[in-house]
C-alpha positions as CSV (number, residue, x, y, z in Angstrom):
1,M,-14.7,16.4,-25.2
2,S,-14.9,19.1,-22.7
3,H,-17.5,17.6,-20.5
4,S,-15.7,14.1,-20.2
5,P,-14.1,13.5,-16.7
6,L,-11.0,12.3,-18.6
7,L,-8.7,13.3,-21.4
8,Y,-7.0,10.8,-23.6
9,Q,-3.8,11.7,-25.8
10,R,-1.5,9.5,-27.7
11,D,2.1,11.0,-27.6
12,G,4.6,8.7,-29.6
13,R,5.4,5.6,-27.4
14,L,3.0,6.9,-24.3
15,V,-0.5,7.6,-23.9
16,R,-1.7,10.2,-21.3
17,I,-4.6,9.9,-19.3
18,T,-5.6,12.9,-17.4
19,L,-8.4,13.2,-15.0
20,N,-10.3,16.2,-16.0
21,R,-12.5,17.8,-13.1
22,P,-10.0,20.4,-11.9
23,E,-12.5,22.5,-10.7
24,V,-13.3,20.0,-7.9
25,L,-9.9,18.8,-7.4
26,N,-10.9,15.9,-9.9
27,A,-13.2,14.4,-7.5
28,I,-14.7,11.0,-8.7
29,N,-18.2,11.2,-10.3
30,S,-20.2,8.1,-11.5
31,A,-18.6,8.3,-15.1
32,M,-14.9,8.5,-14.2
33,P,-14.1,4.9,-13.2
34,E,-15.8,3.5,-16.3
35,E,-14.0,6.1,-18.5
36,L,-10.8,5.1,-16.7
37,A,-11.1,1.5,-17.6
38,D,-12.0,2.2,-21.3
39,A,-9.1,4.6,-21.5
40,V,-6.6,1.8,-20.2
41,E,-8.2,-0.7,-22.5
42,R,-7.7,1.7,-25.5
43,A,-4.0,2.2,-24.7
44,N,-3.2,-1.2,-24.5
45,A,-4.8,-1.8,-27.9
46,E,-2.4,0.7,-29.6
47,P,0.5,-1.6,-30.5
48,E,3.2,1.0,-30.5
49,V,2.5,2.3,-26.9
50,R,5.1,1.4,-24.4
51,A,3.6,3.2,-21.2
52,I,0.7,5.0,-19.9
53,V,1.0,8.4,-17.8
54,L,-1.9,9.1,-15.3
55,S,-2.2,12.6,-14.0
56,G,-4.9,15.1,-12.7
57,A,-5.6,18.4,-14.3
58,G,-5.0,21.4,-12.1
59,R,-3.5,21.5,-8.6
60,S,-4.3,18.0,-7.5
61,F,-4.4,14.5,-8.7
62,C,-7.7,13.2,-7.0
63,A,-9.3,14.2,-3.6
64,G,-11.6,11.3,-3.7
65,Y,-15.4,10.7,-4.5
66,D,-17.3,13.8,-5.2
67,L,-19.0,14.3,-1.7
68,D,-21.2,17.0,-3.1
69,A,-22.9,14.5,-5.0
70,Y,-22.5,11.4,-2.7
71,A,-22.9,12.9,0.7
72,Q,-24.2,16.5,0.5
73,T,-27.1,16.0,-1.8
74,P,-30.2,14.8,0.2
75,G,-31.4,11.3,-0.2
76,T,-30.2,8.1,-1.7
77,N,-27.5,7.8,-4.4
78,P,-25.4,4.6,-5.8
79,G,-23.4,4.7,-2.5
80,I,-26.1,5.3,-0.1
81,Q,-29.4,3.4,0.3
82,E,-32.4,3.9,2.5
83,M,-32.7,1.4,5.4
84,P,-32.8,-1.7,5.7
85,W,-30.0,-1.5,2.9
86,D,-29.1,-4.3,0.7
87,P,-25.3,-5.1,1.1
88,L,-25.0,-7.0,-2.1
89,K,-26.5,-4.0,-4.1
90,D,-23.7,-1.8,-2.4
91,F,-21.3,-4.5,-3.4
92,S,-22.2,-4.5,-6.9
93,F,-21.7,-0.8,-7.3
94,M,-18.7,-0.5,-5.4
95,K,-16.8,-3.8,-6.8
96,R,-17.6,-2.4,-10.4
97,N,-15.7,0.9,-9.6
98,T,-12.9,-1.1,-7.6
99,D,-12.3,-3.3,-10.6
100,Q,-12.3,-0.3,-13.1
101,F,-9.7,1.5,-10.7
102,M,-7.8,-1.9,-10.9
103,S,-7.6,-1.7,-14.6
104,L,-4.5,0.3,-13.9
105,W,-2.9,-2.7,-12.0
106,R,-4.1,-5.2,-14.5
107,S,-3.0,-3.3,-17.6
108,P,-0.2,-5.3,-19.4
109,L,1.4,-1.8,-20.0
110,P,3.2,0.0,-17.2
111,V,1.3,3.0,-15.7
112,V,3.2,5.9,-14.0
113,A,1.0,8.3,-11.9
114,K,2.0,11.9,-11.2
115,I,0.7,12.8,-7.6
116,Q,0.5,16.7,-6.8
117,G,-1.8,18.3,-4.4
118,H,-4.1,15.5,-3.1
119,A,-4.6,11.8,-3.6
120,L,-7.3,11.0,-0.7
121,A,-9.7,8.5,0.0
122,G,-10.8,7.0,-3.6
123,G,-8.2,9.2,-5.3
124,S,-5.6,7.2,-3.2
125,D,-7.4,3.8,-4.2
126,M,-6.7,4.9,-7.9
127,A,-3.3,6.1,-7.6
128,L,-2.0,2.9,-5.7
129,C,-3.3,0.9,-8.5
130,A,-0.6,2.5,-10.7
131,D,2.7,0.8,-11.0
132,L,5.0,3.7,-10.1
133,L,4.3,7.2,-8.3
134,V,6.0,10.3,-8.7
135,I,5.0,12.6,-5.8
136,G,5.3,16.3,-5.5
137,E,7.0,16.9,-1.9
138,S,4.0,19.2,-0.8
139,A,1.3,16.5,-1.9
140,Q,-1.2,14.7,0.8
141,L,-1.8,11.1,0.5
142,G,-4.2,9.1,2.7
143,Y,-7.4,7.7,3.4
144,P,-9.4,10.2,5.9
145,P,-12.8,8.3,5.6
146,A,-11.2,5.5,7.6
147,R,-12.4,7.9,10.6
148,V,-16.1,7.4,9.5
149,W,-17.8,6.5,6.2
150,G,-15.1,4.4,4.4
151,C,-12.8,1.6,3.9
152,P,-10.3,1.5,1.0
153,T,-11.9,-0.8,-1.3
154,T,-8.6,-1.8,-3.3
155,A,-6.8,-2.7,-0.2
156,M,-3.5,-1.6,-1.8
157,W,-2.3,0.5,1.4
158,V,-1.4,-3.1,2.8
159,Y,0.4,-4.2,-0.3
160,R,2.4,-0.9,-1.2
161,I,3.3,0.1,2.4
162,G,3.0,-3.0,4.6
163,A,0.8,-3.9,7.6
164,E,2.3,-1.8,10.2
165,R,2.3,1.6,8.2
166,A,-1.0,0.8,6.7
167,K,-2.6,0.5,10.2
168,R,-0.9,3.8,11.1
169,L,-2.9,5.5,8.5
170,L,-6.0,3.7,8.7
171,L,-6.5,3.7,12.4
172,T,-6.0,7.4,12.4
173,G,-7.1,8.8,9.1
174,D,-3.9,10.9,8.9
175,T,-2.2,11.8,5.8
176,I,1.4,11.7,4.6
177,D,3.4,14.1,2.7
178,G,5.4,13.3,-0.5
179,R,8.8,13.1,1.7
180,T,7.0,10.4,4.2
181,A,5.6,8.6,1.2
182,E,9.0,8.2,-0.4
183,S,10.6,7.2,3.0
184,W,7.8,4.5,3.3
185,G,8.5,3.1,-0.3
186,L,5.4,4.4,-1.7
187,G,7.1,6.3,-4.6
188,Q,9.6,8.7,-5.4
189,C,9.2,12.4,-4.1
190,V,10.7,15.5,-5.8
191,P,10.1,19.0,-5.6
192,D,7.2,20.4,-6.8
193,S,8.8,22.6,-9.2
194,T,10.5,19.5,-11.0
195,L,7.7,17.1,-10.6
196,D,6.6,17.4,-14.4
197,D,10.2,17.0,-15.8
198,T,10.8,14.0,-13.6
199,I,7.8,12.0,-14.5
200,E,8.4,13.0,-18.2
201,D,11.9,11.7,-17.9
202,L,10.8,8.3,-16.3
203,A,8.1,7.8,-18.8
204,Q,10.4,8.3,-21.7
205,R,13.1,6.3,-20.2
206,I,10.5,3.2,-19.8
207,A,9.3,3.9,-23.6
208,T,12.9,2.9,-24.7
209,I,12.4,-0.8,-23.6
210,P,10.7,-3.2,-25.9
211,R,7.0,-3.7,-25.3
212,N,7.1,-7.4,-24.6
213,Q,9.9,-6.9,-21.9
214,L,7.7,-4.2,-20.1
215,I,4.6,-6.5,-20.0
216,M,6.7,-9.6,-18.7
217,Q,8.4,-7.8,-16.0
218,K,5.1,-6.0,-14.8
219,L,3.4,-9.5,-15.0
220,M,6.2,-11.1,-13.0
221,V,6.0,-8.7,-10.1
222,N,2.1,-8.3,-10.1
223,Q,1.7,-12.1,-10.1
224,T,3.8,-12.2,-6.8
225,L,1.4,-9.8,-5.2
226,E,-1.6,-11.6,-6.6
227,N,-0.3,-14.8,-5.2
228,M,-0.5,-12.9,-1.5
229,G,-4.4,-12.6,-2.0
230,I,-5.3,-9.2,-3.3
231,A,-8.8,-10.5,-4.9
232,S,-9.9,-11.8,-1.7
233,S,-8.7,-8.7,0.4
234,Q,-10.6,-6.6,-2.0
235,T,-13.8,-8.5,-1.7
236,L,-13.6,-8.2,2.2
237,A,-12.8,-4.3,1.9
238,T,-15.4,-3.5,-0.6
239,L,-18.3,-5.3,1.8
240,L,-16.8,-3.1,4.7
241,D,-16.8,0.0,2.7
242,G,-20.6,-0.5,2.3
243,I,-20.8,-1.4,5.9
244,A,-19.0,1.8,7.0
245,R,-21.4,4.1,5.0
246,H,-24.5,2.3,6.2
247,S,-23.6,1.8,9.9
248,P,-25.2,4.1,12.3
249,E,-22.0,6.4,12.3
250,G,-22.1,6.5,8.5
251,V,-25.6,7.6,8.4
252,N,-24.9,10.4,10.9
253,F,-22.1,11.4,8.9
254,K,-24.3,11.5,5.7
255,Q,-27.0,13.5,7.6
256,R,-24.5,16.0,9.0
257,A,-23.1,16.6,5.4
258,E,-26.8,17.2,4.2
259,T,-27.6,19.6,7.0
260,L,-24.4,21.5,7.1
261,G,-22.4,20.7,4.1
262,W,-19.7,18.0,3.4
263,K,-17.0,20.4,4.1
264,R,-18.0,20.8,7.7
265,A,-18.8,17.2,8.1
266,V,-15.2,16.3,6.9
267,R,-13.8,19.0,9.4
268,D,-15.6,17.4,12.1
269,R,-14.6,14.1,11.0
270,D,-10.8,15.0,10.4
271,E,-10.4,17.3,13.7
272,G,-11.9,14.3,15.7
273,T,-14.3,16.8,17.6
274,F,-17.3,14.8,16.7
275,D,-18.8,11.7,18.5
276,W,-20.3,10.0,15.4
277,T,-22.0,7.2,17.6
278,R,-24.0,9.7,19.7
279,N,-24.2,12.0,16.8
280,Q,-23.0,15.0,18.8
281,P,-19.7,16.9,19.5
282,F,-17.4,15.2,21.9
283,K,-18.2,16.1,25.6
284,K,-15.4,15.8,28.2
285,E,-15.9,13.0,30.6
286,P,-15.8,13.6,34.4
287,G,-12.0,13.6,35.6
288,E,-10.8,13.7,32.3
289,N,-7.6,16.0,32.1
290,N,-7.0,18.8,29.7
291,S,-3.8,17.2,28.3
């Protein structure tokens, strides 16, 4: 249906799941995580299907949670409570979303994701739950809310690129382009002009393998990472995400988004010009040089 945040299409031995909010760069609304999990379950129930292709309509994969709804709109919402807040109420909401993103990881059938434009914040959480990424060279991937107002609940950055590089991204909130993502082992980078053809060739190649063979190989690889403690990492990360949104700095970010709009709040966050603790622009300290 046109109002659905997802499109589902059976195409021979493939199922294509498309994030379908292109007017807002496929930003995550309240319905998308559950519909994603339902679509993954439906695909796995079709006995002739061999693989799932996940993509985003329009010019981006997914730019993260819809900040118009979750940050800019005044008042509370499922991700923001009035103080004093209930950490377990927040945990219940975010853990449910995390588990629904992880339906891609838990899917017995392999999931190949096409990354164009942006895979940021919650959109990167979703993308990193897929098995294989094919990334356009101009794409931007990262978790900018690590600067304020978030912690990646799936914790998949650590498992996909290792501790040092995960810290490089999460201690700065910087993003990386497709070429850097490939050099860091995150996926295959191709020119934007060949992205569609490359992911199609890969998906069709996978689809020539018997279904049971695909399930066995994915299970073996995933179980190795499961034994490293993904579940406990996600529990901690999801709790920390709630804390980040309800800390003094997180509350200040939400108030600034309500007052000036989320685009201004995000710009202040990403440019590093705003002191969220003092809730004011950074002031140069006495004796601080201009370098």
